[in-house]
PyMOL Python script that loads the backbone (N, CA, C, O; Angstrom):
from pymol import cmd

cmd.read_pdbstr("""\
ATOM      1  N   UNK A   1     112.267  95.197  99.088  1.00  0.00           N
ATOM      2  CA  UNK A   1     111.059  94.583  98.586  1.00  0.00           C
ATOM      3  C   UNK A   1     110.555  93.610  99.633  1.00  0.00           C
ATOM      4  O   UNK A   1     111.333  92.817 100.164  1.00  0.00           O
ATOM      5  N   UNK A   2     109.284  93.655  99.933  1.00  0.00           N
ATOM      6  CA  UNK A   2     108.741  92.716 100.900  1.00  0.00           C
ATOM      7  C   UNK A   2     108.292  91.442 100.205  1.00  0.00           C
ATOM      8  O   UNK A   2     108.784  91.133  99.120  1.00  0.00           O
ATOM      9  N   UNK A   3     107.399  90.718 100.782  1.00  0.00           N
ATOM     10  CA  UNK A   3     107.038  89.370 100.352  1.00  0.00           C
ATOM     11  C   UNK A   3     106.385  89.367  98.968  1.00  0.00           C
ATOM     12  O   UNK A   3     105.190  89.095  98.856  1.00  0.00           O
ATOM     13  N   UNK A   4     107.145  89.662  97.922  1.00  0.00           N
ATOM     14  CA  UNK A   4     106.592  89.818  96.582  1.00  0.00           C
ATOM     15  C   UNK A   4     106.566  88.521  95.790  1.00  0.00           C
ATOM     16  O   UNK A   4     106.215  88.540  94.611  1.00  0.00           O
ATOM     17  N   UNK A   5     106.926  87.394  96.398  1.00  0.00           N
ATOM     18  CA  UNK A   5     106.908  86.135  95.665  1.00  0.00           C
ATOM     19  C   UNK A   5     105.514  85.552  95.550  1.00  0.00           C
ATOM     20  O   UNK A   5     105.310  84.595  94.802  1.00  0.00           O
ATOM     21  N   UNK A   6     104.555  86.101  96.268  1.00  0.00           N
ATOM     22  CA  UNK A   6     103.182  85.632  96.197  1.00  0.00           C
ATOM     23  C   UNK A   6     102.417  86.450  95.172  1.00  0.00           C
ATOM     24  O   UNK A   6     102.474  87.680  95.174  1.00  0.00           O
ATOM     25  N   UNK A   7     101.695  85.752  94.291  1.00  0.00           N
ATOM     26  CA  UNK A   7     100.862  86.433  93.303  1.00  0.00           C
ATOM     27  C   UNK A   7      99.659  87.026  94.029  1.00  0.00           C
ATOM     28  O   UNK A   7      99.049  86.359  94.865  1.00  0.00           O
ATOM     29  N   UNK A   8      99.322  88.247  93.720  1.00  0.00           N
ATOM     30  CA  UNK A   8      98.217  88.956  94.340  1.00  0.00           C
ATOM     31  C   UNK A   8      97.338  89.496  93.221  1.00  0.00           C
ATOM     32  O   UNK A   8      97.759  90.374  92.467  1.00  0.00           O
ATOM     33  N   UNK A   9      96.110  88.972  93.107  1.00  0.00           N
ATOM     34  CA  UNK A   9      95.222  89.366  92.018  1.00  0.00           C
ATOM     35  C   UNK A   9      94.814  90.834  92.062  1.00  0.00           C
ATOM     36  O   UNK A   9      94.307  91.364  91.073  1.00  0.00           O
ATOM     37  N   UNK A  10      95.026  91.488  93.185  1.00  0.00           N
ATOM     38  CA  UNK A  10      94.637  92.896  93.322  1.00  0.00           C
ATOM     39  C   UNK A  10      95.810  93.852  93.153  1.00  0.00           C
ATOM     40  O   UNK A  10      95.682  95.049  93.409  1.00  0.00           O
ATOM     41  N   UNK A  11      96.950  93.325  92.721  1.00  0.00           N
ATOM     42  CA  UNK A  11      98.137  94.159  92.582  1.00  0.00           C
ATOM     43  C   UNK A  11      98.568  94.292  91.132  1.00  0.00           C
ATOM     44  O   UNK A  11      98.284  93.439  90.291  1.00  0.00           O
ATOM     45  N   UNK A  12      99.256  95.379  90.872  1.00  0.00           N
ATOM     46  CA  UNK A  12      99.883  95.609  89.579  1.00  0.00           C
ATOM     47  C   UNK A  12     101.267  96.202  89.847  1.00  0.00           C
ATOM     48  O   UNK A  12     101.425  97.062  90.713  1.00  0.00           O
ATOM     49  N   UNK A  13     102.253  95.740  89.108  1.00  0.00           N
ATOM     50  CA  UNK A  13     103.605  96.288  89.185  1.00  0.00           C
ATOM     51  C   UNK A  13     103.770  97.232  88.004  1.00  0.00           C
ATOM     52  O   UNK A  13     103.575  96.828  86.858  1.00  0.00           O
ATOM     53  N   UNK A  14     104.123  98.471  88.265  1.00  0.00           N
ATOM     54  CA  UNK A  14     104.336  99.475  87.217  1.00  0.00           C
ATOM     55  C   UNK A  14     105.832  99.742  87.129  1.00  0.00           C
ATOM     56  O   UNK A  14     106.481 100.054  88.127  1.00  0.00           O
ATOM     57  N   UNK A  15     106.373  99.614  85.911  1.00  0.00           N
ATOM     58  CA  UNK A  15     107.807  99.785  85.689  1.00  0.00           C
ATOM     59  C   UNK A  15     108.065 101.161  85.089  1.00  0.00           C
ATOM     60  O   UNK A  15     107.472 101.532  84.076  1.00  0.00           O
ATOM     61  N   UNK A  16     108.954 101.908  85.726  1.00  0.00           N
ATOM     62  CA  UNK A  16     109.311 103.264  85.305  1.00  0.00           C
ATOM     63  C   UNK A  16     110.761 103.302  84.845  1.00  0.00           C
ATOM     64  O   UNK A  16     111.611 102.572  85.355  1.00  0.00           O
ATOM     65  N   UNK A  17     111.025 104.153  83.888  1.00  0.00           N
ATOM     66  CA  UNK A  17     112.404 104.418  83.475  1.00  0.00           C
ATOM     67  C   UNK A  17     112.810 105.788  83.990  1.00  0.00           C
ATOM     68  O   UNK A  17     112.178 106.793  83.666  1.00  0.00           O
ATOM     69  N   UNK A  18     113.856 105.825  84.786  1.00  0.00           N
ATOM     70  CA  UNK A  18     114.443 107.063  85.310  1.00  0.00           C
ATOM     71  C   UNK A  18     113.442 107.950  86.056  1.00  0.00           C
ATOM     72  O   UNK A  18     113.272 109.118  85.708  1.00  0.00           O
ATOM     73  N   UNK A  19     112.773 107.395  87.089  1.00  0.00           N
ATOM     74  CA  UNK A  19     111.903 108.271  87.891  1.00  0.00           C
ATOM     75  C   UNK A  19     112.755 109.262  88.679  1.00  0.00           C
ATOM     76  O   UNK A  19     113.950 109.032  88.861  1.00  0.00           O
ATOM     77  N   UNK A  20     112.165 110.354  89.148  1.00  0.00           N
ATOM     78  CA  UNK A  20     112.944 111.390  89.840  1.00  0.00           C
ATOM     79  C   UNK A  20     113.756 110.885  91.035  1.00  0.00           C
ATOM     80  O   UNK A  20     114.841 111.401  91.300  1.00  0.00           O
ATOM     81  N   UNK A  21     113.245 109.883  91.760  1.00  0.00           N
ATOM     82  CA  UNK A  21     113.980 109.405  92.933  1.00  0.00           C
ATOM     83  C   UNK A  21     115.100 108.413  92.590  1.00  0.00           C
ATOM     84  O   UNK A  21     115.943 108.123  93.439  1.00  0.00           O
ATOM     85  N   UNK A  22     115.119 107.894  91.361  1.00  0.00           N
ATOM     86  CA  UNK A  22     116.184 107.001  90.881  1.00  0.00           C
ATOM     87  C   UNK A  22     116.472 107.353  89.416  1.00  0.00           C
ATOM     88  O   UNK A  22     116.140 106.573  88.523  1.00  0.00           O
ATOM     89  N   UNK A  23     117.074 108.496  89.162  1.00  0.00           N
ATOM     90  CA  UNK A  23     117.185 109.012  87.792  1.00  0.00           C
ATOM     91  C   UNK A  23     118.008 108.165  86.815  1.00  0.00           C
ATOM     92  O   UNK A  23     117.882 108.338  85.602  1.00  0.00           O
ATOM     93  N   UNK A  24     118.841 107.261  87.317  1.00  0.00           N
ATOM     94  CA  UNK A  24     119.660 106.431  86.429  1.00  0.00           C
ATOM     95  C   UNK A  24     119.254 104.963  86.469  1.00  0.00           C
ATOM     96  O   UNK A  24     120.039 104.094  86.092  1.00  0.00           O
ATOM     97  N   UNK A  25     118.042 104.680  86.919  1.00  0.00           N
ATOM     98  CA  UNK A  25     117.604 103.299  87.130  1.00  0.00           C
ATOM     99  C   UNK A  25     116.226 103.043  86.514  1.00  0.00           C
ATOM    100  O   UNK A  25     115.499 103.960  86.134  1.00  0.00           O
ATOM    101  N   UNK A  26     115.913 101.768  86.438  1.00  0.00           N
ATOM    102  CA  UNK A  26     114.549 101.316  86.177  1.00  0.00           C
ATOM    103  C   UNK A  26     113.973 100.902  87.515  1.00  0.00           C
ATOM    104  O   UNK A  26     114.666 100.305  88.338  1.00  0.00           O
ATOM    105  N   UNK A  27     112.704 101.217  87.735  1.00  0.00           N
ATOM    106  CA  UNK A  27     112.078 100.951  89.025  1.00  0.00           C
ATOM    107  C   UNK A  27     110.683 100.379  88.796  1.00  0.00           C
ATOM    108  O   UNK A  27     109.896 100.926  88.023  1.00  0.00           O
ATOM    109  N   UNK A  28     110.385  99.280  89.472  1.00  0.00           N
ATOM    110  CA  UNK A  28     109.028  98.725  89.477  1.00  0.00           C
ATOM    111  C   UNK A  28     108.432  98.971  90.853  1.00  0.00           C
ATOM    112  O   UNK A  28     109.061  98.702  91.877  1.00  0.00           O
ATOM    113  N   UNK A  29     107.224  99.480  90.862  1.00  0.00           N
ATOM    114  CA  UNK A  29     106.524  99.746  92.127  1.00  0.00           C
ATOM    115  C   UNK A  29     105.212  98.969  92.113  1.00  0.00           C
ATOM    116  O   UNK A  29     104.495  98.942  91.113  1.00  0.00           O
ATOM    117  N   UNK A  30     104.915  98.337  93.248  1.00  0.00           N
ATOM    118  CA  UNK A  30     103.672  97.568  93.339  1.00  0.00           C
ATOM    119  C   UNK A  30     102.555  98.444  93.878  1.00  0.00           C
ATOM    120  O   UNK A  30     102.697  99.110  94.903  1.00  0.00           O
ATOM    121  N   UNK A  31     101.439  98.425  93.159  1.00  0.00           N
ATOM    122  CA  UNK A  31     100.209  99.071  93.607  1.00  0.00           C
ATOM    123  C   UNK A  31      99.238  97.968  94.005  1.00  0.00           C
ATOM    124  O   UNK A  31      99.089  96.979  93.288  1.00  0.00           O
ATOM    125  N   UNK A  32      98.587  98.134  95.129  1.00  0.00           N
ATOM    126  CA  UNK A  32      97.565  97.189  95.584  1.00  0.00           C
ATOM    127  C   UNK A  32      96.248  97.934  95.617  1.00  0.00           C
ATOM    128  O   UNK A  32      96.106  98.934  96.320  1.00  0.00           O
ATOM    129  N   UNK A  33      95.281  97.443  94.852  1.00  0.00           N
ATOM    130  CA  UNK A  33      93.989  98.131  94.723  1.00  0.00           C
ATOM    131  C   UNK A  33      94.202  99.601  94.346  1.00  0.00           C
ATOM    132  O   UNK A  33      93.536 100.495  94.868  1.00  0.00           O
ATOM    133  N   UNK A  34      95.145  99.827  93.429  1.00  0.00           N
ATOM    134  CA  UNK A  34      95.497 101.166  92.911  1.00  0.00           C
ATOM    135  C   UNK A  34      96.101 102.100  93.959  1.00  0.00           C
ATOM    136  O   UNK A  34      96.137 103.314  93.755  1.00  0.00           O
ATOM    137  N   UNK A  35      96.570 101.552  95.066  1.00  0.00           N
ATOM    138  CA  UNK A  35      97.254 102.364  96.082  1.00  0.00           C
ATOM    139  C   UNK A  35      98.713 101.945  96.145  1.00  0.00           C
ATOM    140  O   UNK A  35      99.012 100.752  96.080  1.00  0.00           O
ATOM    141  N   UNK A  36      99.627 102.900  96.269  1.00  0.00           N
ATOM    142  CA  UNK A  36     101.050 102.550  96.379  1.00  0.00           C
ATOM    143  C   UNK A  36     101.329 101.688  97.607  1.00  0.00           C
ATOM    144  O   UNK A  36     100.704 101.850  98.655  1.00  0.00           O
ATOM    145  N   UNK A  37     102.266 100.784  97.456  1.00  0.00           N
ATOM    146  CA  UNK A  37     102.751  99.982  98.582  1.00  0.00           C
ATOM    147  C   UNK A  37     104.227 100.330  98.769  1.00  0.00           C
ATOM    148  O   UNK A  37     104.769 101.142  98.018  1.00  0.00           O
ATOM    149  N   UNK A  38     104.851  99.752  99.717  1.00  0.00           N
ATOM    150  CA  UNK A  38     106.280  99.964  99.920  1.00  0.00           C
ATOM    151  C   UNK A  38     107.146  99.035  99.081  1.00  0.00           C
ATOM    152  O   UNK A  38     108.373  99.099  99.150  1.00  0.00           O
ATOM    153  N   UNK A  39     106.513  98.170  98.286  1.00  0.00           N
ATOM    154  CA  UNK A  39     107.265  97.210  97.489  1.00  0.00           C
ATOM    155  C   UNK A  39     107.847  97.874  96.252  1.00  0.00           C
ATOM    156  O   UNK A  39     107.135  98.507  95.471  1.00  0.00           O
ATOM    157  N   UNK A  40     109.147  97.719  96.090  1.00  0.00           N
ATOM    158  CA  UNK A  40     109.846  98.333  94.961  1.00  0.00           C
ATOM    159  C   UNK A  40     110.971  97.404  94.515  1.00  0.00           C
ATOM    160  O   UNK A  40     111.607  96.736  95.329  1.00  0.00           O
ATOM    161  N   UNK A  41     111.198  97.379  93.217  1.00  0.00           N
ATOM    162  CA  UNK A  41     112.306  96.642  92.613  1.00  0.00           C
ATOM    163  C   UNK A  41     113.120  97.647  91.819  1.00  0.00           C
ATOM    164  O   UNK A  41     112.559  98.422  91.043  1.00  0.00           O
ATOM    165  N   UNK A  42     114.433  97.647  92.000  1.00  0.00           N
ATOM    166  CA  UNK A  42     115.313  98.610  91.341  1.00  0.00           C
ATOM    167  C   UNK A  42     116.355  97.844  90.540  1.00  0.00           C
ATOM    168  O   UNK A  42     116.913  96.855  91.016  1.00  0.00           O
ATOM    169  N   UNK A  43     116.615  98.306  89.317  1.00  0.00           N
ATOM    170  CA  UNK A  43     117.634  97.668  88.497  1.00  0.00           C
ATOM    171  C   UNK A  43     118.285  98.650  87.546  1.00  0.00           C
ATOM    172  O   UNK A  43     117.785  99.753  87.326  1.00  0.00           O
ATOM    173  N   UNK A  44     119.407  98.231  86.987  1.00  0.00           N
ATOM    174  CA  UNK A  44     120.120  99.074  86.027  1.00  0.00           C
ATOM    175  C   UNK A  44     119.498  99.029  84.633  1.00  0.00           C
ATOM    176  O   UNK A  44     119.651  99.963  83.847  1.00  0.00           O
ATOM    177  N   UNK A  45     118.791  97.931  84.332  1.00  0.00           N
ATOM    178  CA  UNK A  45     118.176  97.770  83.013  1.00  0.00           C
ATOM    179  C   UNK A  45     116.747  97.273  83.180  1.00  0.00           C
ATOM    180  O   UNK A  45     116.357  96.814  84.253  1.00  0.00           O
ATOM    181  N   UNK A  46     115.980  97.368  82.115  1.00  0.00           N
ATOM    182  CA  UNK A  46     114.619  96.855  82.118  1.00  0.00           C
ATOM    183  C   UNK A  46     114.636  95.341  82.334  1.00  0.00           C
ATOM    184  O   UNK A  46     113.809  94.812  83.077  1.00  0.00           O
ATOM    185  N   UNK A  47     115.556  94.653  81.701  1.00  0.00           N
ATOM    186  CA  UNK A  47     115.664  93.200  81.858  1.00  0.00           C
ATOM    187  C   UNK A  47     115.994  92.841  83.302  1.00  0.00           C
ATOM    188  O   UNK A  47     115.475  91.860  83.835  1.00  0.00           O
ATOM    189  N   UNK A  48     116.847  93.625  83.926  1.00  0.00           N
ATOM    190  CA  UNK A  48     117.207  93.408  85.329  1.00  0.00           C
ATOM    191  C   UNK A  48     115.967  93.491  86.221  1.00  0.00           C
ATOM    192  O   UNK A  48     115.750  92.627  87.071  1.00  0.00           O
ATOM    193  N   UNK A  49     115.162  94.525  86.027  1.00  0.00           N
ATOM    194  CA  UNK A  49     113.947  94.680  86.840  1.00  0.00           C
ATOM    195  C   UNK A  49     112.977  93.537  86.563  1.00  0.00           C
ATOM    196  O   UNK A  49     112.410  92.966  87.495  1.00  0.00           O
ATOM    197  N   UNK A  50     112.784  93.200  85.296  1.00  0.00           N
ATOM    198  CA  UNK A  50     111.874  92.095  84.957  1.00  0.00           C
ATOM    199  C   UNK A  50     112.278  90.809  85.667  1.00  0.00           C
ATOM    200  O   UNK A  50     111.416  90.058  86.125  1.00  0.00           O
ATOM    201  N   UNK A  51     113.569  90.549  85.763  1.00  0.00           N
ATOM    202  CA  UNK A  51     114.041  89.302  86.372  1.00  0.00           C
ATOM    203  C   UNK A  51     113.779  89.252  87.875  1.00  0.00           C
ATOM    204  O   UNK A  51     113.791  88.174  88.470  1.00  0.00           O
ATOM    205  N   UNK A  52     113.545  90.401  88.487  1.00  0.00           N
ATOM    206  CA  UNK A  52     113.319  90.471  89.933  1.00  0.00           C
ATOM    207  C   UNK A  52     111.845  90.494  90.316  1.00  0.00           C
ATOM    208  O   UNK A  52     111.517  90.428  91.501  1.00  0.00           O
ATOM    209  N   UNK A  53     110.951  90.585  89.335  1.00  0.00           N
ATOM    210  CA  UNK A  53     109.515  90.597  89.624  1.00  0.00           C
ATOM    211  C   UNK A  53     109.049  89.194  89.992  1.00  0.00           C
ATOM    212  O   UNK A  53     109.688  88.208  89.624  1.00  0.00           O
ATOM    213  N   UNK A  54     107.931  89.103  90.722  1.00  0.00           N
ATOM    214  CA  UNK A  54     107.408  87.778  91.062  1.00  0.00           C
ATOM    215  C   UNK A  54     107.120  86.956  89.804  1.00  0.00           C
ATOM    216  O   UNK A  54     106.721  87.500  88.775  1.00  0.00           O
ATOM    217  N   UNK A  55     107.320  85.671  89.898  1.00  0.00           N
ATOM    218  CA  UNK A  55     107.043  84.772  88.776  1.00  0.00           C
ATOM    219  C   UNK A  55     105.528  84.663  88.553  1.00  0.00           C
ATOM    220  O   UNK A  55     104.740  84.808  89.487  1.00  0.00           O
ATOM    221  N   UNK A  56     105.143  84.407  87.312  1.00  0.00           N
ATOM    222  CA  UNK A  56     103.735  84.172  86.994  1.00  0.00           C
ATOM    223  C   UNK A  56     102.946  85.403  86.612  1.00  0.00           C
ATOM    224  O   UNK A  56     101.734  85.319  86.415  1.00  0.00           O
ATOM    225  N   UNK A  57     103.606  86.548  86.502  1.00  0.00           N
ATOM    226  CA  UNK A  57     102.912  87.771  86.102  1.00  0.00           C
ATOM    227  C   UNK A  57     102.829  87.862  84.580  1.00  0.00           C
ATOM    228  O   UNK A  57     103.596  87.219  83.864  1.00  0.00           O
ATOM    229  N   UNK A  58     101.878  88.675  84.095  1.00  0.00           N
ATOM    230  CA  UNK A  58     101.710  88.922  82.670  1.00  0.00           C
ATOM    231  C   UNK A  58     101.971  90.384  82.370  1.00  0.00           C
ATOM    232  O   UNK A  58     101.510  91.270  83.090  1.00  0.00           O
ATOM    233  N   UNK A  59     102.719  90.632  81.292  1.00  0.00           N
ATOM    234  CA  UNK A  59     103.106  91.997  80.935  1.00  0.00           C
ATOM    235  C   UNK A  59     101.992  92.686  80.142  1.00  0.00           C
ATOM    236  O   UNK A  59     101.362  92.092  79.267  1.00  0.00           O
ATOM    237  N   UNK A  60     101.776  93.953  80.480  1.00  0.00           N
ATOM    238  CA  UNK A  60     100.856  94.820  79.754  1.00  0.00           C
ATOM    239  C   UNK A  60     101.660  95.932  79.094  1.00  0.00           C
ATOM    240  O   UNK A  60     102.520  96.542  79.730  1.00  0.00           O
ATOM    241  N   UNK A  61     101.387  96.191  77.846  1.00  0.00           N
ATOM    242  CA  UNK A  61     102.044  97.307  77.158  1.00  0.00           C
ATOM    243  C   UNK A  61     101.579  98.614  77.774  1.00  0.00           C
ATOM    244  O   UNK A  61     100.499  98.690  78.360  1.00  0.00           O
ATOM    245  N   UNK A  62     102.396  99.626  77.637  1.00  0.00           N
ATOM    246  CA  UNK A  62     102.011 100.932  78.166  1.00  0.00           C
ATOM    247  C   UNK A  62     100.869 101.508  77.347  1.00  0.00           C
ATOM    248  O   UNK A  62     100.722 101.192  76.166  1.00  0.00           O
ATOM    249  N   UNK A  63     100.082 102.331  77.956  1.00  0.00           N
ATOM    250  CA  UNK A  63      98.961 103.014  77.322  1.00  0.00           C
ATOM    251  C   UNK A  63      99.367 104.448  77.009  1.00  0.00           C
ATOM    252  O   UNK A  63     100.251 105.001  77.664  1.00  0.00           O
ATOM    253  N   UNK A  64      98.738 105.044  76.029  1.00  0.00           N
ATOM    254  CA  UNK A  64      98.988 106.451  75.725  1.00  0.00           C
ATOM    255  C   UNK A  64      98.630 107.354  76.905  1.00  0.00           C
ATOM    256  O   UNK A  64      99.117 108.481  76.995  1.00  0.00           O
ATOM    257  N   UNK A  65      97.794 106.868  77.797  1.00  0.00           N
ATOM    258  CA  UNK A  65      97.380 107.655  78.974  1.00  0.00           C
ATOM    259  C   UNK A  65      98.362 107.542  80.125  1.00  0.00           C
ATOM    260  O   UNK A  65      98.266 108.293  81.096  1.00  0.00           O
ATOM    261  N   UNK A  66      99.314 106.605  80.031  1.00  0.00           N
ATOM    262  CA  UNK A  66     100.295 106.426  81.106  1.00  0.00           C
ATOM    263  C   UNK A  66     101.236 107.621  81.200  1.00  0.00           C
ATOM    264  O   UNK A  66     101.459 108.348  80.232  1.00  0.00           O
ATOM    265  N   UNK A  67     101.773 107.793  82.387  1.00  0.00           N
ATOM    266  CA  UNK A  67     102.843 108.769  82.600  1.00  0.00           C
ATOM    267  C   UNK A  67     103.967 108.457  81.612  1.00  0.00           C
ATOM    268  O   UNK A  67     104.243 107.283  81.363  1.00  0.00           O
ATOM    269  N   UNK A  68     104.624 109.469  81.044  1.00  0.00           N
ATOM    270  CA  UNK A  68     105.693 109.222  80.079  1.00  0.00           C
ATOM    271  C   UNK A  68     106.852 108.368  80.625  1.00  0.00           C
ATOM    272  O   UNK A  68     107.582 107.765  79.839  1.00  0.00           O
ATOM    273  N   UNK A  69     107.031 108.307  81.931  1.00  0.00           N
ATOM    274  CA  UNK A  69     108.095 107.497  82.513  1.00  0.00           C
ATOM    275  C   UNK A  69     107.756 106.007  82.591  1.00  0.00           C
ATOM    276  O   UNK A  69     108.646 105.178  82.785  1.00  0.00           O
ATOM    277  N   UNK A  70     106.461 105.661  82.439  1.00  0.00           N
ATOM    278  CA  UNK A  70     106.047 104.274  82.512  1.00  0.00           C
ATOM    279  C   UNK A  70     106.468 103.526  81.255  1.00  0.00           C
ATOM    280  O   UNK A  70     106.209 103.973  80.138  1.00  0.00           O
ATOM    281  N   UNK A  71     107.115 102.390  81.447  1.00  0.00           N
ATOM    282  CA  UNK A  71     107.546 101.552  80.321  1.00  0.00           C
ATOM    283  C   UNK A  71     106.587 100.389  80.094  1.00  0.00           C
ATOM    284  O   UNK A  71     106.309 100.023  78.952  1.00  0.00           O
ATOM    285  N   UNK A  72     106.079  99.805  81.184  1.00  0.00           N
ATOM    286  CA  UNK A  72     105.160  98.672  81.090  1.00  0.00           C
ATOM    287  C   UNK A  72     104.602  98.403  82.463  1.00  0.00           C
ATOM    288  O   UNK A  72     105.055  98.971  83.456  1.00  0.00           O
ATOM    289  N   UNK A  73     103.604  97.522  82.513  1.00  0.00           N
ATOM    290  CA  UNK A  73     103.013  97.099  83.785  1.00  0.00           C
ATOM    291  C   UNK A  73     102.861  95.594  83.777  1.00  0.00           C
ATOM    292  O   UNK A  73     102.796  94.974  82.715  1.00  0.00           O
ATOM    293  N   UNK A  74     102.805  95.006  84.957  1.00  0.00           N
ATOM    294  CA  UNK A  74     102.696  93.555  85.108  1.00  0.00           C
ATOM    295  C   UNK A  74     101.578  93.229  86.093  1.00  0.00           C
ATOM    296  O   UNK A  74     101.488  93.819  87.170  1.00  0.00           O
ATOM    297  N   UNK A  75     100.727  92.277  85.705  1.00  0.00           N
ATOM    298  CA  UNK A  75      99.642  91.816  86.602  1.00  0.00           C
ATOM    299  C   UNK A  75      99.730  90.311  86.744  1.00  0.00           C
ATOM    300  O   UNK A  75      98.921  89.709  87.450  1.00  0.00           O
TER     301      UNK A  75
END
""", "prot")
cmd.dss("prot")
cmd.show_as("cartoon", "prot")
cmd.util.cbc("prot")
cmd.orient("prot")
Protein backbone atom coordinates (compact mmCIF):
# COMPACT_ATOMS: atom_id res chain seq x y z
CA UNK A 1 0.00 0.00 0.00
CA UNK A 2 1.40 3.39 -0.86
CA UNK A 3 0.80 6.71 0.88
CA UNK A 4 -2.80 5.94 1.88
CA UNK A 5 -2.80 7.94 5.12
CA UNK A 6 -3.83 11.08 3.24
CA UNK A 7 -7.53 11.61 2.60
CA UNK A 8 -8.22 12.08 -1.10
CA UNK A 9 -11.63 13.47 -2.06
CA UNK A 10 -11.39 11.85 -5.50
CA UNK A 11 -10.77 8.33 -4.21
CA UNK A 12 -12.95 5.48 -3.06
CA UNK A 13 -11.83 2.26 -1.37
CA UNK A 14 -13.84 -0.78 -2.48
CA UNK A 15 -13.76 -3.82 -0.18
CA UNK A 16 -14.10 -7.27 -1.74
CA UNK A 17 -14.61 -10.66 -0.14
CA UNK A 18 -12.60 -13.48 -1.73
CA UNK A 19 -11.63 -11.90 -5.06
CA UNK A 20 -10.04 -14.29 -7.58
CA UNK A 21 -6.49 -13.07 -6.86
CA UNK A 22 -6.92 -13.52 -3.06
CA UNK A 23 -9.59 -16.22 -2.69
CA UNK A 24 -9.25 -16.59 1.10
CA UNK A 25 -8.94 -12.90 1.98
CA UNK A 26 -10.72 -9.59 2.16
CA UNK A 27 -9.20 -6.96 -0.10
CA UNK A 28 -9.69 -3.20 -0.33
CA UNK A 29 -8.61 -1.50 -3.53
CA UNK A 30 -8.36 2.25 -4.00
CA UNK A 31 -9.89 3.82 -7.09
CA UNK A 32 -8.93 7.38 -7.98
CA UNK A 33 -11.40 9.16 -10.25
CA UNK A 34 -12.92 5.69 -10.89
CA UNK A 35 -9.58 4.30 -12.13
CA UNK A 36 -7.73 1.51 -10.32
CA UNK A 37 -4.57 2.44 -8.45
CA UNK A 38 -1.87 0.19 -7.07
CA UNK A 39 -3.09 0.77 -3.52
CA UNK A 40 -4.42 -2.36 -1.88
CA UNK A 41 -5.13 -3.52 1.67
CA UNK A 42 -5.33 -7.26 2.39
CA UNK A 43 -6.67 -8.92 5.53
CA UNK A 44 -8.05 -12.16 6.88
CA UNK A 45 -11.30 -10.54 8.03
CA UNK A 46 -13.45 -7.56 7.14
CA UNK A 47 -12.55 -5.96 10.48
CA UNK A 48 -8.86 -6.47 9.72
CA UNK A 49 -9.16 -4.64 6.39
CA UNK A 50 -11.24 -1.84 7.94
CA UNK A 51 -8.54 -1.26 10.56
CA UNK A 52 -5.92 -0.76 7.83
CA UNK A 53 -7.85 1.84 5.80
CA UNK A 54 -6.96 5.52 6.11
CA UNK A 55 -8.58 7.28 9.06
CA UNK A 56 -11.46 9.69 8.44
CA UNK A 57 -13.27 7.72 5.74
CA UNK A 58 -17.03 7.10 5.68
CA UNK A 59 -18.54 3.70 4.92
CA UNK A 60 -21.07 3.21 2.13
CA UNK A 61 -23.32 0.17 2.05
CA UNK A 62 -23.11 -1.98 -1.03
CA UNK A 63 -25.55 -1.33 -3.85
CA UNK A 64 -27.59 -3.96 -5.68
CA UNK A 65 -25.63 -2.90 -8.79
CA UNK A 66 -22.27 -3.74 -7.19
CA UNK A 67 -20.29 -6.81 -8.14
CA UNK A 68 -21.38 -9.70 -5.87
CA UNK A 69 -17.88 -9.78 -4.32
CA UNK A 70 -18.16 -6.18 -3.09
CA UNK A 71 -18.95 -5.93 0.62
CA UNK A 72 -18.76 -2.15 1.11
CA UNK A 73 -17.00 1.01 -0.04
CA UNK A 74 -15.31 3.86 1.82
CA UNK A 75 -14.98 7.52 0.81
